[in-house]
C-alpha positions in Angstrom: 11.6 -25.8 20.5 11.5 -22.6 18.4 9.7 -22.4 15.2 10.2 -19.9 12.4 7.6 -19.5 9.7 8.6 -17.7 6.6 5.9 -16.7 4.1 7.0 -15.5 0.7 4.6 -13.7 -1.6 5.1 -14.9 -5.2 3.7 -13.2 -8.3 1.1 -15.5 -9.9 2.0 -14.2 -13.4 5.8 -14.7 -13.5 6.7 -16.5 -10.3 8.9 -13.8 -8.9 9.1 -13.3 -5.1 7.9 -9.8 -4.3 7.8 -9.5 -0.5 6.0 -6.4 0.5 6.1 -4.7 -2.9 2.9 -6.3 -4.2 -0.5 -7.3 -3.1 -3.3 -9.9 -3.2 -6.2 -8.8 -5.3 -9.7 -10.3 -5.0 -12.3 -10.0 -7.8 -15.3 -11.8 -9.2 -16.4 -12.7 -12.8 -19.6 -14.4 -13.7 -20.3 -15.1 -10.0 -17.0 -16.8 -9.4 -14.6 -15.2 -6.9 -10.8 -15.2 -7.5 -7.7 -13.9 -5.8 -4.4 -13.3 -7.4 -1.0 -12.3 -5.9 0.8 -9.7 -8.0 3.9 -7.6 -7.6 3.3 -3.9 -7.9 4.0 -3.8 -11.7 1.4 -6.4 -12.5 -1.1 -5.0 -9.9 -1.0 -1.7 -11.7 -1.5 -3.3 -15.1 -4.5 -5.3 -13.7 -5.9 -2.2 -12.0 -5.7 -0.2 -15.3 -7.4 -3.0 -17.2 -10.2 -3.2 -14.6 -10.6 0.6 -14.6 -11.2 0.5 -18.4 -13.9 -2.2 -18.2 -15.5 -0.8 -15.0 -15.8 2.6 -16.8 -17.8 0.9 -19.5 -19.9 -1.2 -17.1 -23.2 -0.7 -15.3 -23.1 -1.1 -11.5 -25.7 -3.6 -10.4 -24.7 -4.3 -6.7 -22.4 -3.7 -3.9 -21.9 -0.6 -1.8 -20.2 2.5 -2.8 -19.1 3.7 0.7 -16.7 1.7 3.0 -18.6 3.0 6.0 -21.8 1.2 4.8 -20.0 -2.1 4.6 -20.4 -4.9 7.1 -16.9 -5.8 8.1 -15.6 -9.0 9.4 -13.6 -8.1 12.5 -10.9 -10.7 11.7 -10.2 -9.0 8.3 -10.9 -5.4 9.3 -8.4 -2.7 8.6 -6.4 -2.0 11.7 -4.7 1.2 12.9 -1.0 1.6 12.2 -0.4 1.3 16.0 -2.0 -2.1 16.0 0.0 -3.1 12.9 3.2 -2.1 14.7 2.3 -4.1 17.7 1.7 -7.2 15.6 5.1 -6.7 13.8 7.0 -6.2 17.1 5.4 -9.3 18.5 6.1 -11.4 15.4 9.8 -10.4 15.5 10.0 -11.3 19.2 8.5 -14.7 18.4 11.1 -15.3 15.6 8.8 -14.7 12.6 10.3 -13.1 9.5 8.1 -10.1 8.8 8.8 -7.1 6.6 8.9 -3.6 8.0 6.0 -2.5 5.8 3.3 -3.9 3.6 0.8 -6.7 4.3 1.3 -8.9 7.4 0.9 -12.5 6.4 -2.4 -14.0 7.6 -0.6 -16.8 9.4 1.3 -14.3 11.5 -1.8 -12.2 12.3 -3.7 -15.3 13.3 -0.8 -16.4 15.6 -0.8 -12.9 17.2 -4.6 -13.1 17.7 -4.4 -16.6 19.2 -1.6 -15.4 21.6 -3.7 -12.4 22.8 
């Protein structure tokens, strides 16, 4: 039996499907963490808004340099070669995956489980 899993990214603001032309953005306010899925247009608007408030804020924590950060291997950035391997494997397995952009977590987990 074959199974095909299709994950559509939907903008949390207006409900439009954006595929690989958007992103998931994580942020925290008052100690509460949030994530929002936005198409590029809304992601730019949110980024510009954050930039304004960050410019007027005082940094109290976090690290400035990515190299200093402790990274979870499951969510670490991978090389483009590894990304291409995951995409190729996903297509062979019948998953619908775009040719660029973020690879859905479910597909990446399935790839990791298979290898």
